[in-house]
C-alpha positions in Angstrom: 9.4 5.8 -14.5 10.1 9.0 -12.6 11.0 9.8 -9.0 11.0 12.7 -6.6 13.4 15.5 -7.3 16.8 15.4 -5.4 15.8 18.1 -2.9 12.5 16.3 -2.1 14.4 13.1 -1.6 16.7 15.0 0.9 13.6 16.0 2.9 12.0 12.6 2.7 15.2 10.7 3.8 15.7 13.1 6.7 12.1 12.9 7.9 12.1 9.1 7.8 15.5 8.9 9.6 14.1 11.2 12.3 10.9 9.2 12.7 12.7 5.9 12.8 15.1 7.2 15.4 12.6 8.9 17.7 10.0 6.1 17.7 12.6 3.7 19.1 13.0 5.8 22.3 9.4 7.0 22.9 8.6 4.2 25.4 11.6 5.0 27.6 10.9 8.7 27.3 7.3 8.2 28.6 8.7 6.2 31.6 10.9 9.1 32.5 8.0 11.6 31.9 10.1 13.6 29.3 7.3 13.5 26.7 7.1 17.3 26.3 10.8 17.9 25.8 11.2 14.9 23.6 8.2 16.1 21.5 9.9 19.5 21.1 13.1 17.8 19.9 11.3 15.6 17.4 9.3 18.5 15.9 12.5 20.6 15.7 14.3 17.8 13.8 11.4 17.3 11.5 11.3 21.1 10.7 15.0 21.0 10.0 14.5 18.0 7.7 11.8 19.9 5.8 14.0 22.9 5.4 16.4 20.8 3.3 14.2 21.3 0.3 15.8 24.8 0.1 19.3 23.4 0.0 21.4 24.1 -3.1 20.7 21.7 -6.0 24.4 20.9 -6.3 24.7 19.9 -2.6 24.7 16.1 -2.3 22.0 14.3 -0.4 24.7 12.9 1.8 26.0 16.3 2.8 22.5 17.7 3.3 21.7 14.9 5.7 24.9 15.5 7.6 23.8 19.1 8.1 20.6 17.9 9.8 22.4 17.2 13.1 25.4 19.5 12.7 26.0 21.7 15.8 22.7 20.7 17.3 22.3 22.0 20.9 19.7 19.8 22.6 19.5 21.8 25.8 18.8 25.0 24.0 16.1 23.3 21.9 14.3 21.4 24.6 15.2 23.1 27.9 16.1 19.7 29.2 19.0 17.2 29.2 18.9 13.4 29.4 21.0 10.5 28.1 18.0 9.4 26.1 18.2 12.5 24.0 21.9 11.8 23.2 21.0 8.2 22.4 18.3 9.4 20.0 20.7 11.7 18.2 23.2 8.8 18.0 20.6 6.6 16.4 19.8 9.4 14.0 23.4 9.9 13.0 23.8 6.2 12.4 20.8 6.0 10.2 21.9 9.0 8.2 25.4 7.6 7.8 24.0 4.6 6.0 22.8 6.8 3.1 25.8 7.4 0.9 25.2 8.7 -2.7 28.5 7.3 -3.9 27.1 3.8 -3.3 24.5 4.5 -6.0 26.2 6.8 -8.5 29.8 7.3 -9.5 29.1 11.0 -10.1 30.0 13.5 -7.3 26.4 14.6 -7.2 23.3 12.5 -7.8 22.4 12.8 -11.5 18.8 11.9 -10.7 18.7 9.1 -13.2 15.4 7.4 -12.6 17.0 4.0 -13.2 19.7 4.6 -10.6 17.2 5.9 -8.1 14.7 3.0 -8.8 17.2 0.2 -8.6 19.9 1.4 -6.2 19.0 4.6 -4.6 19.5 4.5 -0.8 17.2 7.6 -0.7 14.1 5.6 -1.4 15.3 2.3 0.1 12.4 1.9 2.6 9.8 2.2 -0.2 11.6 0.1 -2.7 12.1 -2.7 -0.3 8.4 -2.8 0.6 7.5 -2.5 -3.1 9.6 -5.6 -3.9 8.2 -7.5 -0.9 4.7 -6.6 -2.0 5.4 -7.4 -5.6 6.8 -10.9 -4.8 3.8 -11.5 -2.5 1.3 -10.5 -5.2 3.0 -12.6 -7.8 3.1 -15.7 -5.5 -0.6 -15.4 -4.6 -1.7 -14.8 -8.3 0.3 -17.8 -9.4 -0.9 -20.1 -6.6 -4.6 -19.3 -7.0 -5.1 -18.8 -10.7 -4.5 -20.8 -13.8 -3.0 -17.9 -15.8 0.3 -18.5 -17.5 0.8 -14.7 -18.1 1.7 -13.5 -14.6 5.4 -13.8 -15.2 5.1 -11.7 -18.3 3.7 -8.7 -16.5 6.3 -6.0 -15.8 5.5 -3.7 -12.9 7.6 -0.5 -12.4 7.8 1.6 -9.3 7.9 5.3 -9.1 7.5 8.1 -6.6 5.9 11.5 -6.9 5.2 14.6 -4.8 1.6 15.6 -4.2 0.8 18.8 -2.2 -3.0 18.4 -1.5 -3.8 15.4 0.6 -7.5 14.7 1.0 -9.0 16.5 4.1 -11.5 13.7 4.4 -8.9 11.1 5.4 -7.6 11.6 9.0 -5.2 8.6 9.1 -2.0 8.4 7.0 -3.3 11.3 4.8 0.2 12.3 3.5 0.6 9.2 1.3 -1.4 7.7 -1.5 -0.8 5.5 -4.6 -2.1 4.8 -8.0 -1.6 2.2 -10.7 -1.4 3.1 -14.4 -1.2 0.9 -17.5 1.1 2.4 -20.2 0.0 1.5 -23.7 3.3 0.0 -24.6 4.8 -2.5 -24.0 2.1 -5.2 -23.5 1.6 -6.4 -19.9 3.1 -3.3 -18.3 1.9 -1.6 -15.1 3.4 1.2 -13.0 2.7 1.7 -9.3 3.3 5.3 -8.3 3.6 6.2 -4.6 2.4 9.8 -4.0 4.0 11.5 -1.0 3.3 14.9 0.6 6.9 15.1 1.5 7.2 18.1 3.9 4.3 16.8 6.0 5.2 13.1 5.9 4.8 11.6 9.3 4.9 8.3 11.2 1.3 7.2 10.3 1.9 7.7 6.6 5.2 5.8 6.9 3.5 3.0 8.7 0.7 2.7 6.1 3.1 2.4 3.1 3.5 -1.4 3.2 -0.2 -1.9 3.0 -0.8 0.8 0.4 1.8 -0.7 -1.9 0.4 -4.2 -1.3 -3.1 -3.0 -2.2 -1.9 -1.6 -5.5 -0.1 -4.8 -6.4 -2.8 -7.2 -5.3 -5.9 -5.2 -6.5 -4.6 -3.4 -9.6 -1.2 -4.2 -11.1 -2.2 -7.5 -12.6 -5.8 -6.6 -13.2 -7.2 -7.7 -16.5 -4.1 -9.6 -17.5 -5.9 -12.6 -19.0 -8.0 -10.4 -21.2 -5.0 -9.0 -22.9 -4.6 -9.4 -26.7 -2.8 -6.3 -28.0 -3.4 -4.5 -24.8 -5.4 -4.9 -21.6 -9.1 -4.1 -22.2 -9.9 -0.7 -20.7 -13.0 -2.1 -19.0 -10.9 -4.7 -17.2 -8.8 -2.0 -15.6 -11.6 0.2 -14.3 -12.0 0.8 -10.6 -15.2 -0.7 -9.3 -16.6 -2.3 -6.1 -14.8 -5.6 -6.8 -11.3 -4.3 -7.6 -11.4 -1.6 -4.9 -13.5 -3.2 -2.1 -13.7 -7.0 -2.6 -10.0 -7.3 -3.5 -9.0 -4.9 -0.7 -10.6 -7.2 1.9 -8.6 -10.1 0.4 -5.5 -7.9 0.5 -6.0 -7.2 4.2 -6.0 -10.9 4.9 -2.8 -11.3 2.9 -1.3 -8.3 4.6 -1.9 -9.7 8.1 -0.1 -12.9 7.0 2.7 -11.0 5.4 3.3 -8.9 8.5 3.6 -12.0 10.6 6.5 -13.1 8.4 8.3 -9.8 7.7 9.7 -7.5 10.4 10.7 -4.0 9.3 14.0 -2.6 10.4 12.6 1.0 10.1 9.3 0.8 11.9 7.5 -1.1 14.6 5.4 -4.0 13.2 2.5 -3.6 15.7 2.4 0.1 14.8 2.1 -0.8 11.1 -0.8 -3.2 11.8 -2.6 -0.8 14.1 -2.3 2.1 11.6 -3.5 0.0 8.7 -6.6 -1.1 10.6 -7.5 2.6 11.4 -6.7 3.6 7.8 -9.1 1.1 6.4 -11.8 2.1 8.9 -11.3 5.8 8.0 -11.9 5.0 4.3 -15.5 4.1 5.2 -16.4 7.4 6.8 -18.8 9.9 5.2 -17.4 12.7 3.0 -18.8 15.6 1.0 -16.7 15.2 -2.1 -18.8 13.4 -4.8 -15.8 11.6 -6.4 -14.6 10.4 -3.0 -18.1 9.4 -2.0 -18.2 7.1 -5.1 -14.8 5.7 -4.3 -15.7 4.9 -0.7 -19.0 3.3 -1.8 -16.9 1.0 -4.0 -14.8 0.1 -1.0 -17.6 -0.5 1.4 -19.9 -2.4 -1.0 -17.1 -4.7 -2.3 -15.8 -5.4 1.2 -19.2 -6.4 2.5 -19.8 -8.7 -0.5 -16.4 -10.4 0.0 -17.1 -11.0 3.7 -20.5 -12.5 3.2 -19.3 -14.7 0.3 -16.4 -16.0 2.2 -18.7 -16.8 5.2 -21.1 -18.5 2.7 -18.3 -20.7 1.4 -17.2 -21.6 5.0 -20.7 -22.5 6.1 -21.3 -24.6 3.0 -17.8 -26.1 2.8 -19.2 -29.7 2.8 -20.8 -29.0 -0.6 -17.6 -28.1 -2.3 -14.5 -30.0 -3.3 -12.0 -27.3 -2.3 -11.7 -25.6 1.0 -13.4 -22.3 1.6 -10.3 -20.2 1.6 -8.8 -21.8 -1.5 -12.2 -21.5 -3.4 -12.5 -17.8 -2.3 -9.0 -16.9 -3.5 -9.4 -18.8 -6.8 -12.7 -17.1 -7.6 -11.3 -13.7 -6.5 -8.1 -13.8 -8.5 -9.8 -15.2 -11.6 -12.3 -12.3 -11.6 -9.5 -9.8 -11.1 -7.4 -11.3 -14.0 -10.3 -12.3 -16.3 -13.3 -10.1 -15.8 -14.2 -6.7 -17.0 -15.8 -4.0 -14.7 -19.4 -4.8 -15.8 -19.0 -8.5 -15.1 -17.3 -8.0 -11.8 -19.9 -5.5 -10.6 -22.7 -7.8 -11.6 -21.1 -10.6 -9.5 -20.8 -8.3 -6.5 -24.4 -7.2 -6.9 -25.6 -10.8 -7.2 -23.7 -11.9 -4.1 -25.1 -9.0 -2.0 -28.6 -9.7 -3.4 -28.6 -13.3 -2.3 -26.5 -13.2 0.9 -27.2 -9.8 2.3 -30.7 -8.8 1.3 -32.8 -11.8 0.4 -31.3 -14.9 2.0 -34.1 -17.0 0.5 -33.5 -20.8 0.5 -34.0 -21.2 -3.2 -31.5 -18.4 -4.0 -29.0 -19.8 -1.5 -29.4 -23.2 -3.2 -28.9 -21.6 -6.6 -25.6 -20.0 -5.5 -24.4 -23.2 -3.9 -25.0 -25.0 -7.2 -23.4 -22.2 -9.2 -20.2 -22.5 -7.2 -20.3 -26.3 -7.6 -20.6 -25.8 -11.4 -17.8 -23.3 -11.3 -15.5 -25.9 -9.6 -16.1 -28.3 -12.5 -16.0 -25.8 -15.4 -13.6 -23.1 -14.1 -15.9 -20.7 -16.0 -16.8 -17.4 -14.3 -20.0 -17.2 -16.3 -21.4 -20.0 -14.2 -21.4 -17.6 -11.2 -23.4 -14.9 -12.9 -26.1 -16.7 -14.8 -29.7 -15.4 -14.4 -31.2 -16.0 -11.0 -34.4 -18.0 -10.7 -37.5 -15.7 -10.2 
């Protein structure tokens, strides 16, 4: 696993500290009608944060962060003075003081050891905490709603990386992304990599991180686990309308539940939820890039199929032994763990054909009976047998 270079971590830490400190005071600033001056202060601090990338390699992260607010003249920067500005800087100083490299490494300067950064680094603390929360949530849901005995055997590593060219097509939280890869060795190994456009990293991107990490860990990190023999079958790990759309809709339901139970010390919870809703809506917009068009089609098609299938289970709940939610989660996680891309795509296509396009009584009856057979057998093939003509 790898992580951002030391100087990029200096920038990232500083920008997050600034964003966390300023968002706390924006409501009071607006009441006092100091928006313009406060915005100037925030932008100045963020620019100073980004300039830390040019700091000397041997300068510790702790010292670099201390320089962020050294000899800062608020009046000269903003042309205004108010106790709220002083309170903001005090909040910022407090946040920065919590990041001490000596707590992670015995060396006078950070050696950049990926293991130290990954497991102890204060510099990526926000991301690591949310990765752990999301990983534990994903493990719990997979265990609760599948019969697989292999979940505990899957090792999921976390890494961070710099990316300089965010997609122009995404207008919400466009300075963060993520991807999951499956190293060939050892068996049952996934790596979730958070991609950060560090010098432009802003509040929306910070707010979207908990959801983006949860998406990777619900939709992809355990994908194809039950198909593993010597390695996970390549077809079980491919991105398709089920893994990217259907499972994302399920992830959003889990995310809303998760946010009702976890409060972030770094960012306002309502802001996180509102940002994520806009981020998901933005993913359905039209774009010119062919690869992105395909990806967004997966998202839209899979999400629609998941919605109509969940509604179908609800409206026919009297026909089934399990409740609609339990049945939906069980089928979804089993397809994710056990199906390959061709099988999953066929299932999504079948659901849309019956529930979105045709809605014929005989087809609805067939699907109802197929789900009942699945409840008895636990076999996914009962859900994708040939439809009656």
